[in-house]
Each structure stands twice: as C-alpha cells, then as structure tokens.
C-alpha positions as CSV (number, residue, x, y, z in Angstrom):
1,M,-47.6,10.2,29.5
2,A,-44.9,10.7,27.1
3,Q,-42.8,7.7,25.9
4,S,-39.1,7.7,24.1
5,V,-37.6,4.7,22.8
6,T,-33.7,4.9,21.3
7,I,-33.0,2.5,18.6
8,P,-29.5,2.4,17.1
9,W,-29.1,2.6,13.2
10,N,-28.8,-0.5,11.3
11,E,-26.3,1.3,9.3
12,G,-23.9,3.7,10.2
13,K,-23.4,5.5,13.4
14,G,-25.7,7.2,15.7
15,S,-29.3,6.4,16.7
16,I,-33.3,7.2,16.6
17,T,-35.1,8.3,19.3
18,A,-39.1,8.3,18.8
19,T,-41.1,9.9,21.3
20,Y,-45.1,9.4,21.6
21,E,-47.4,10.9,23.9
22,G,-50.7,9.6,25.0
23,S,-52.6,6.1,24.9
24,G,-54.2,6.3,21.1
25,N,-54.0,8.1,18.3
26,G,-51.3,10.8,18.5
27,A,-48.2,12.2,16.9
28,I,-44.9,10.3,16.8
29,T,-41.8,12.6,16.8
30,L,-38.8,11.3,15.4
31,T,-35.2,12.7,15.7
32,S,-31.7,11.5,15.0
33,E,-28.2,13.1,15.0
34,A,-26.8,14.5,11.4
35,N,-26.0,11.6,8.9
36,T,-22.4,12.1,8.2
37,G,-22.4,8.4,6.1
38,I,-24.9,7.1,3.1
39,D,-28.4,7.8,2.7
40,R,-30.3,5.2,5.0
41,A,-33.6,3.8,6.1
42,Q,-35.0,2.0,8.9
43,E,-38.1,0.3,10.1
44,I,-39.0,1.0,13.8
45,T,-41.9,0.0,16.1
46,V,-43.3,2.2,18.6
47,T,-45.8,0.9,21.2
48,T,-47.7,2.5,24.0
49,D,-47.0,2.3,27.6
50,N,-49.7,-0.1,28.0
51,G,-49.0,-2.4,25.1
52,A,-52.4,-1.2,23.5
53,V,-51.2,0.1,20.6
54,S,-48.2,-0.8,18.5
55,E,-47.1,0.7,15.0
56,K,-44.4,0.3,12.7
57,V,-42.6,3.4,11.1
58,T,-39.8,3.4,8.4
59,L,-37.2,6.4,8.8
60,S,-35.3,7.7,6.3
61,Q,-32.7,9.9,6.8
62,E,-30.4,11.5,4.0
63,G,-26.3,11.3,4.3
64,L,-23.8,13.4,3.8
65,R,-21.9,11.4,1.4
66,Q,-22.9,9.2,-1.7
67,P,-21.5,5.8,-2.5
68,F,-18.1,5.5,-4.3
69,G,-18.6,4.8,-7.9
70,L,-17.0,2.3,-9.9
71,S,-16.1,3.2,-13.4
72,G,-17.9,-0.2,-14.4
73,G,-20.8,0.1,-12.2
74,G,-21.9,-0.8,-8.7
75,V,-20.0,0.8,-5.3
76,F,-16.9,0.1,-3.6
77,R,-17.1,-2.1,-0.8
78,I,-14.8,-1.9,2.2
79,K,-13.0,-4.5,3.9
80,G,-15.1,-6.1,6.8
81,G,-18.4,-5.2,5.1
82,G,-20.1,-2.1,4.6
83,R,-20.1,0.9,1.6
84,F,-17.6,3.2,1.1
85,G,-18.9,6.9,0.5
86,V,-17.3,10.2,-0.9
87,L,-19.1,13.8,0.1
88,K,-21.7,14.6,-2.3
89,V,-20.5,17.5,-4.4
90,G,-23.2,17.3,-7.3
91,E,-23.9,15.3,-10.2
92,P,-22.6,13.7,-12.1
93,M,-20.9,11.5,-9.4
94,E,-17.3,11.2,-9.4
95,T,-16.3,7.4,-10.2
96,Y,-12.6,5.9,-9.7
97,T,-11.0,2.9,-10.9
98,R,-8.7,0.8,-8.5
99,L,-5.4,-0.1,-9.7
100,T,-3.0,-2.7,-8.3
101,Y,-0.2,0.0,-7.7
102,I,1.1,3.3,-8.4
103,E,4.8,4.1,-9.4
104,C,6.7,7.1,-8.8
105,T,10.2,7.7,-10.8
106,G,11.9,10.5,-9.1
107,E,10.0,13.2,-10.0
108,Q,6.4,13.0,-8.3
109,Y,4.9,13.5,-5.0
110,I,2.0,13.7,-2.9
111,N,0.9,16.0,-0.7
112,T,-1.4,13.9,2.2
113,G,-2.2,17.5,3.9
114,Y,-1.6,15.6,7.7
115,V,0.5,16.2,10.3
116,V,1.6,13.5,11.8
117,Q,1.0,13.0,15.5
118,E,3.1,11.5,18.6
119,D,0.3,8.3,18.5
120,D,0.4,7.6,14.7
121,V,1.6,4.4,13.2
122,I,2.6,4.7,9.7
123,E,2.3,1.8,7.1
124,M,3.5,1.2,4.0
125,T,3.8,-1.7,1.5
126,Y,6.2,-0.8,-1.5
127,I,8.4,-2.0,-4.1
128,S,11.8,-0.2,-4.3
129,T,12.7,0.3,-8.0
130,S,15.9,1.9,-7.7
131,A,19.1,0.7,-5.9
132,T,21.5,3.4,-6.5
133,S,23.6,5.3,-3.5
134,A,21.1,8.2,-3.1
135,D,18.5,9.3,-0.7
136,K,15.1,8.2,-1.9
137,Y,12.5,9.2,0.4
138,L,9.4,7.0,0.0
139,Y,7.8,9.6,2.5
140,G,8.9,12.4,4.6
141,C,8.6,15.7,5.9
142,S,10.8,18.3,8.5
143,D,10.8,21.6,10.1
144,D,12.4,23.2,13.2
145,N,10.1,21.0,15.6
146,G,11.4,17.7,14.1
147,Y,12.2,15.1,11.2
148,I,9.5,12.3,9.9
149,W,11.2,10.4,7.0
150,F,11.7,6.7,5.2
151,S,14.7,6.8,3.0
152,L,16.2,4.0,0.9
153,Y,19.8,4.4,0.0
154,S,21.1,1.6,-1.7
155,N,19.8,-1.3,0.3
156,T,19.5,0.4,3.8
157,A,16.7,2.1,5.0
158,Y,17.1,5.2,6.8
159,V,14.1,6.0,9.5
160,R,13.3,8.9,11.4
161,F,10.3,9.6,13.9
162,G,11.0,12.6,15.8
163,S,14.4,12.9,15.8
164,S,17.5,14.6,14.3
165,T,19.3,11.7,13.9
166,S,18.7,8.6,11.3
167,A,17.9,4.7,12.7
168,S,19.2,2.5,9.8
169,I,17.9,-0.9,8.5
170,T,19.9,-3.3,6.5
171,N,18.2,-5.3,3.5
172,A,15.4,-2.6,3.2
173,R,15.3,-2.8,-0.7
174,M,14.7,-6.5,-0.6
175,T,11.5,-6.2,1.8
176,Y,8.0,-5.1,1.1
177,K,6.6,-3.3,4.1
178,L,7.4,-1.2,6.6
179,T,5.8,0.0,9.8
180,M,6.6,3.0,11.9
181,E,5.7,4.9,15.0
182,K,7.5,6.6,18.1
183,S,10.6,4.4,18.8
184,S,9.6,1.5,16.8
185,A,10.3,1.1,12.7
186,V,10.1,-2.8,11.5
187,L,10.3,-4.2,8.3
188,D,8.4,-7.5,7.0
189,S,11.4,-9.6,7.3
190,G,11.8,-8.9,11.0
191,N,14.5,-6.2,10.7
192,S,14.0,-3.2,13.1
193,A,15.5,-0.2,14.2
194,T,14.2,2.0,17.1
195,P,14.5,5.8,16.1
196,D,15.0,8.2,19.0
197,F,12.3,10.6,19.5
198,V,12.4,14.5,20.4
199,G,9.8,16.2,18.5
200,L,7.8,16.1,15.5
201,P,7.5,18.4,12.8
202,Q,4.4,20.7,12.3
203,V,4.4,20.2,8.1
204,P,2.4,18.1,6.2
205,L,3.8,14.6,5.1
206,Y,4.5,13.7,1.7
207,L,4.5,10.7,-0.1
208,F,7.5,9.8,-2.6
209,A,9.6,12.9,-1.5
210,R,10.5,15.3,1.4
211,N,8.6,18.1,2.8
212,A,11.3,20.2,4.1
213,K,10.2,23.6,5.6
214,S,13.6,24.9,4.7
215,T,14.3,23.6,1.4
216,G,10.9,22.7,-0.3
217,V,10.2,19.3,-1.9
218,G,12.9,17.3,-2.6
219,M,14.9,13.9,-2.5
220,Y,12.3,11.8,-4.9
221,G,11.4,8.3,-4.1
222,Y,11.7,5.4,-7.1
223,C,9.1,2.5,-6.1
224,R,5.8,1.1,-6.4
225,C,3.2,1.7,-3.8
226,L,0.4,-1.0,-3.2
227,G,-0.9,1.1,-0.1
228,F,0.0,3.4,2.9
229,S,-2.2,3.8,5.6
230,I,-1.9,5.9,8.9
231,K,-3.8,4.5,12.3
232,K,-3.8,5.5,15.9
233,S,-1.9,3.1,18.2
234,S,-5.5,2.4,19.3
235,G,-5.9,1.2,16.5
236,E,-8.6,3.7,15.0
237,L,-7.6,4.6,10.9
238,V,-7.1,7.7,10.2
239,M,-5.8,7.7,6.5
240,D,-6.0,4.5,4.4
241,L,-4.7,5.5,0.7
242,K,-5.3,3.0,-2.4
243,P,-4.1,3.1,-5.7
244,C,-6.4,4.7,-7.9
245,K,-7.5,6.5,-11.4
246,R,-10.0,9.4,-11.1
247,D,-12.1,8.7,-14.3
248,S,-13.3,12.4,-15.1
249,D,-9.3,12.9,-16.3
250,D,-7.3,9.9,-15.7
251,A,-5.3,11.4,-13.6
252,V,-3.5,8.6,-11.2
253,G,-3.0,8.9,-7.0
254,M,-4.3,7.7,-4.0
255,L,-7.9,7.6,-2.8
256,D,-8.4,7.9,0.8
257,L,-10.8,5.1,2.0
258,V,-11.7,7.0,5.3
259,S,-12.5,10.6,4.4
260,G,-13.0,10.0,0.5
261,Q,-10.4,12.7,-0.8
262,F,-8.2,11.8,-4.0
263,F,-4.6,12.5,-3.8
264,G,-3.0,13.2,-7.4
265,N,0.4,13.7,-8.3
266,G,2.0,17.4,-7.1
267,G,5.3,17.3,-9.2
268,T,5.9,19.3,-12.4
269,G,7.1,16.3,-14.1
270,E,5.6,12.9,-16.0
271,D,2.2,12.0,-14.4
272,L,2.6,8.7,-11.7
273,I,2.8,5.4,-13.5
274,A,-0.4,3.5,-13.3
275,G,-0.6,-0.5,-12.9
276,A,-3.4,-2.5,-13.7
277,E,-6.9,-1.6,-13.6
278,I,-9.3,-3.5,-11.5
279,N,-12.5,-3.0,-12.8
280,I,-14.0,-5.0,-9.9
281,A,-18.1,-5.9,-10.4
282,E,-20.6,-5.4,-7.7
283,G,-20.9,-8.2,-5.5
284,Y,-16.9,-8.1,-4.8
285,E,-14.6,-6.7,-2.9
286,V,-10.7,-6.4,-3.3
287,I,-8.5,-7.6,-0.2
288,D,-5.0,-7.4,0.4
289,Y,-3.8,-11.0,0.0
290,V,-5.8,-14.6,-0.6
291,T,-5.4,-17.3,2.7
292,F,-4.2,-20.5,1.7
293,D,-4.6,-23.2,4.2
294,K,-3.8,-26.5,2.2
295,D,-7.3,-25.8,0.8
296,K,-7.6,-24.6,-2.3
297,L,-6.1,-24.3,-6.0
298,F,-6.2,-21.9,-8.8
299,D,-5.8,-22.3,-12.3
300,L,-3.0,-20.4,-14.0
301,G,-3.3,-21.7,-17.4
302,I,-0.5,-23.4,-19.6
303,V,3.2,-21.8,-19.4
304,K,5.1,-21.4,-22.2
305,S,9.2,-21.1,-22.4
306,T,8.2,-17.7,-23.5
307,Y,6.3,-16.6,-20.6
308,T,7.4,-14.5,-17.4
309,L,5.7,-15.3,-14.1
310,E,5.5,-12.9,-11.1
311,V,4.2,-13.8,-7.5
312,M,4.6,-12.2,-4.0
313,F,3.9,-14.5,-1.3
314,A,4.6,-15.2,2.6
315,R,4.3,-18.5,4.0
316,S,2.5,-19.0,7.5
317,E,5.0,-22.2,8.2
318,K,8.6,-22.6,7.2
319,S,9.5,-26.1,8.1
320,A,7.3,-28.1,5.6
321,T,8.2,-28.4,1.8
322,P,4.7,-27.3,-0.3
323,Y,4.5,-26.5,-3.8
324,L,3.4,-22.5,-4.1
325,Y,2.4,-23.7,-7.7
326,G,3.2,-26.4,-10.2
327,C,2.6,-28.8,-12.6
328,V,5.0,-31.6,-12.8
329,T,6.2,-33.4,-16.0
330,S,8.5,-37.0,-15.6
331,P,11.0,-36.8,-16.9
332,H,11.4,-32.7,-16.2
333,T,11.2,-31.7,-19.3
334,A,8.4,-29.2,-19.2
335,S,7.8,-28.7,-15.4
336,V,6.9,-25.2,-14.0
337,T,7.2,-25.6,-10.1
338,A,7.9,-23.5,-7.0
339,Y,8.9,-26.1,-4.5
340,L,9.4,-24.2,-1.1
341,S,11.9,-26.9,0.2
342,G,14.7,-25.8,2.4
343,G,16.7,-25.1,-0.7
344,G,14.0,-24.3,-2.8
345,A,13.4,-25.3,-6.3
346,W,11.9,-22.9,-8.7
347,R,11.7,-25.1,-12.0
348,F,11.1,-23.7,-15.2
349,G,10.9,-26.4,-18.3
350,S,14.1,-29.2,-17.9
351,S,15.8,-27.0,-15.6
352,Y,16.0,-25.1,-12.0
353,K,17.3,-22.3,-9.6
354,G,17.6,-23.4,-6.0
355,L,15.9,-20.2,-4.2
356,S,15.4,-20.7,-0.4
357,T,12.2,-19.8,1.1
358,N,12.4,-21.5,4.5
359,N,10.8,-18.2,5.9
360,T,7.5,-16.3,6.8
361,F,8.8,-13.1,5.5
362,I,6.9,-11.5,2.2
363,N,8.9,-12.7,-0.9
364,R,8.8,-11.9,-4.6
365,T,9.9,-14.1,-7.4
366,I,10.1,-13.6,-11.3
367,I,11.2,-16.3,-13.0
368,S,11.6,-16.5,-17.4
369,N,13.4,-18.8,-19.5
370,G,17.2,-19.2,-17.8
371,K,16.5,-15.9,-15.3
372,T,15.0,-15.2,-11.9
373,D,15.0,-12.3,-9.8
374,F,14.1,-13.3,-6.3
375,N,14.1,-10.1,-3.8
376,F,16.1,-8.5,-6.3
377,T,18.9,-11.0,-6.4
378,A,19.2,-12.1,-9.9
379,G,19.9,-15.6,-11.0
380,T,20.8,-18.0,-13.8
381,F,19.9,-21.4,-15.0
382,T,20.0,-23.4,-18.3
383,K,17.4,-22.5,-20.8
384,S,14.8,-25.1,-22.6
385,T,11.9,-24.6,-25.0
386,F,8.8,-26.4,-23.8
387,T,4.8,-25.7,-23.3
388,T,3.2,-27.3,-20.2
389,P,1.2,-30.4,-20.8
390,D,-1.6,-29.4,-18.5
391,T,-2.2,-26.2,-16.7
392,V,-0.3,-24.8,-13.9
393,V,-2.1,-24.8,-10.3
394,L,-1.6,-22.3,-7.4
395,G,-1.8,-23.6,-4.2
396,G,-0.4,-26.8,-4.7
397,Y,0.8,-28.6,-7.8
398,R,-0.4,-30.8,-10.6
399,A,1.1,-34.3,-10.5
400,A,2.5,-36.1,-14.0
401,S,-0.4,-38.3,-13.7
402,G,-2.7,-35.6,-13.6
403,S,-3.6,-35.6,-10.2
404,L,-4.0,-32.6,-8.0
405,Y,-2.6,-31.5,-4.6
406,K,-3.3,-28.8,-2.1
407,N,-0.8,-28.2,0.0
408,Y,0.6,-24.5,0.5
409,Q,0.1,-22.5,3.7
410,G,0.4,-18.8,3.7
411,K,-0.5,-15.6,1.8
412,V,-0.9,-14.8,-1.9
413,F,-0.3,-11.0,-2.6
414,Y,-0.8,-11.4,-6.5
415,I,0.4,-13.5,-9.4
416,R,1.0,-12.4,-13.1
417,I,2.2,-14.0,-16.1
418,N,3.3,-11.8,-19.2
419,E,4.4,-13.1,-22.6
420,G,6.9,-9.7,-23.0
421,D,5.1,-6.7,-22.5
422,T,1.7,-8.5,-23.3
423,P,-0.3,-9.6,-19.8
424,I,-1.6,-13.2,-19.9
425,I,-3.0,-13.2,-16.6
426,D,-3.0,-10.7,-13.7
427,Y,-4.5,-11.9,-10.7
428,Y,-5.4,-9.6,-7.6
429,P,-7.1,-10.7,-4.1
430,C,-10.4,-10.4,-4.2
431,K,-13.6,-11.8,-2.4
432,R,-16.9,-12.5,-3.6
433,L,-19.6,-11.1,-0.9
434,S,-22.5,-13.3,-1.5
435,D,-20.7,-16.3,0.1
436,G,-17.4,-15.0,1.3
437,I,-14.9,-17.1,-1.2
438,E,-11.9,-15.7,-1.4
439,G,-10.3,-15.7,-4.8
440,F,-8.5,-13.3,-7.6
441,W,-9.6,-10.8,-10.0
442,D,-8.2,-11.4,-13.2
443,C,-7.3,-7.9,-14.5
444,V,-6.8,-8.9,-18.1
445,S,-10.1,-10.5,-18.4
446,Q,-11.6,-8.4,-15.7
447,T,-13.3,-11.4,-13.7
448,F,-13.6,-13.3,-10.7
449,I,-11.4,-16.2,-10.4
450,Q,-12.7,-18.8,-7.7
451,P,-11.1,-21.8,-6.4
452,M,-10.8,-25.2,-8.6
C-alpha cells in the first residue's frame, strides 16, 4: 500500500512529497517543485502505515540563486530575516557594497524596465539637492496612454498617476518621502494631493528623469536617493531598490532585492555619486531606522567647534521635551544639544538656534559653528570656540554632573559628524542578528555601534 506525506520546506517556498510503498524495506520517492531560491537541505522522517518502520532522510535541493555576496565577506540578509539570493551566473560570484545613498546631478537616469500597473504603490525616500524653478523629475514616464511622474519645481511637487494634468503638493523640497498610488500622493509631512486617473503609460518607469515616448529621456532630477520601492496594494513587493556599488567595476546604482538585478546609470554624463560604503559583516543586517523609546543611548564622541553634525530623525510624539542628543555644560560654554521643546534649542557651544520640531514628520538638521540648515531653511547664531568636556550621546543627554538620561522617543535614520570633508563618524541603522539588538553601523570604522 502506498503512503505519501507532504512536508513544507523550512527555507523558501514549496513542499516535499515523500512516497513509500510496502511495510518493510523499500524505496522512498522524494519529489519537490523547482527551487527558485538558494540551495537548501532538510531532514524528514518517513514512517510506514503501521508505524513499525521509521526512517530519517536528508533531502538536498539545488536552487536557481546564490547568496548575495558582500565585498567584506558573508552574505546579505533581508529585513525580517532570511538570506537574499541573486541568480547564478557562473563563477566568480558578483559581489556588491551597500551605500548610504546615491546622488543624481542632472545628467543620470536609471531605467527600471518596469511598466507600472494600476494597483501599484510607489515609495521613494529622497533628499532634494536643488531648489531651482525648473522641472526636476525624481521619476517618470509618459506615452499616449497616460502619465506617471514626481517632479520638483522650486519647493512644490507635481505628481501624476494616470492623468494628463498634475496635482501639486507644497513644501515638497523640505520633506523626504513620497508615497504615490492611484488617486493618492502623500508626503511624510502629511501634505497630500489627489491626482486624477484616466490610464497608465505602457513604457518603463525611469528614476531621476522622465521617459517620454514622444521626446525621449529628459527633465533630469537632482537628489540623493536612500531607497525606492514598488509594491502591490495587497502589500506584495514588486521592486525594492537599494543604493549599491558593483564591486567588479565600481559601477554605482541600485540593487533590486526582489529580482537580484543591478540597475546602473543609463545617462551619458558623469556616473551617479556614491554615498558612504556600508561594509557590513556577516551576522548583521541594514535596517531603515533605529527605534528609540526612552530606552537607549549611543556614544557620538567628543565634539569640537570645527565639526559639522547632520541628523535625520522623526519623533513618535510631539508634546514632550526630550533631547535627541546632548552633552550639557554649566554654564553653557561647551554644550552640544538638540533639545526638542516647542521652540527647540539646538546648542553648539555657548549659543544656540531655536528650531521647532514639535511634529512627527521626518526632519533633517545640519548644524555647525554659527550655522544651521533645518529642512533646507538656513539660520545663524553666535559662533564660539569649544570642545565638549565629555562625549555627546544620542537618544537623550549627558548632564553637567555626568549623569546620563534616556528620553528620546522616535526614529533616527542616520547621524554623521564631519570635520571639513573628513568624516568623524557616519552611523547608519543596523541590527545584530544574534540577539536582535538595534544599533548603527559606522561607515568610518566599519564596525557595529551598540547601545551604551
């Protein structure tokens, strides 16, 4: 009598079917659908109908993909666990280096090769680098069937998703994320628009420019891109592009974590500009942000008046008065703080600039001696010469007494400290897989920075 048992694979999709005929010695037939993932192996147990005989068998199955190689060794792991694999193309395996961002300067574009569908949701995290009164496309395509694009003109975004007319969103240059789908375009600031819908173009979407069937590529963008994705309204990822450098030829572009395809510059000008390299080691994974709930601090080191500090963050509340980071002196002769009260007090030495951050938007602040850039609004304050007496901490503050306080609630997307063009630290969100601890990967020392 034949017995069949179906067992799901522990890794990847699909299942194993084990078929056995007889009640004693005999052959076990193992079958499974093709493995589109990475090579896998699993131990299964097959037992006769009467339970008299039981046999353990290990099944190994070759996959169509191989682990995504990191330039520093190890394999790339995706958010939520598991390994990411690229299609096997022979030896040696292609490797990539993750980047904090890539930057376009008005002469580059990326052809995604993808024709957007009606149930798609497009999300892009960006930092605009130009405020000129000209159309600068962060992505777009058009033909006789319809239009899709996201264009920045001065401080206004013009968006289309299936219409011949644009919907506008103000204060778009001072925000950092756009989510667009049919009849909806929303910035992280909460500002939004409702684009009309008639029909969609049947030509591929381009990043950093517009792909127009009638006139070709044009309307190049100026921005730093931290990530770009397309997913179905059901949540299924279609494309998840992350900034990367291909190690074999140093080409800068985007690696799709869904298909494994690398997308480089299609323009004829200078190559895309690479951000800092994240040479992450095996046992760690890059994440989008570090979450704070008055529960952790990170050491940023001593800060001098010759330094520049840049941070991107989003509060999870707006009524409290926490410190995003700080080292306080009494009197305030060498304090470096980001005090998030209603009016804000971003201190750098003996003076400070008031910056209002009582919101839950994504904000970016650059502060140096006597200058601030808060969401692209410039400010000034009195200069001073100083060196902090102790290290500045992120996630709260160090009091003049030396006591440490954790009181920030929200997210941090990155924090950097430079002296001129020389990076001192460059912290990018990272998680240690062995214990799930969220921290930062320092792109200067290429080490994991865990909470204090």
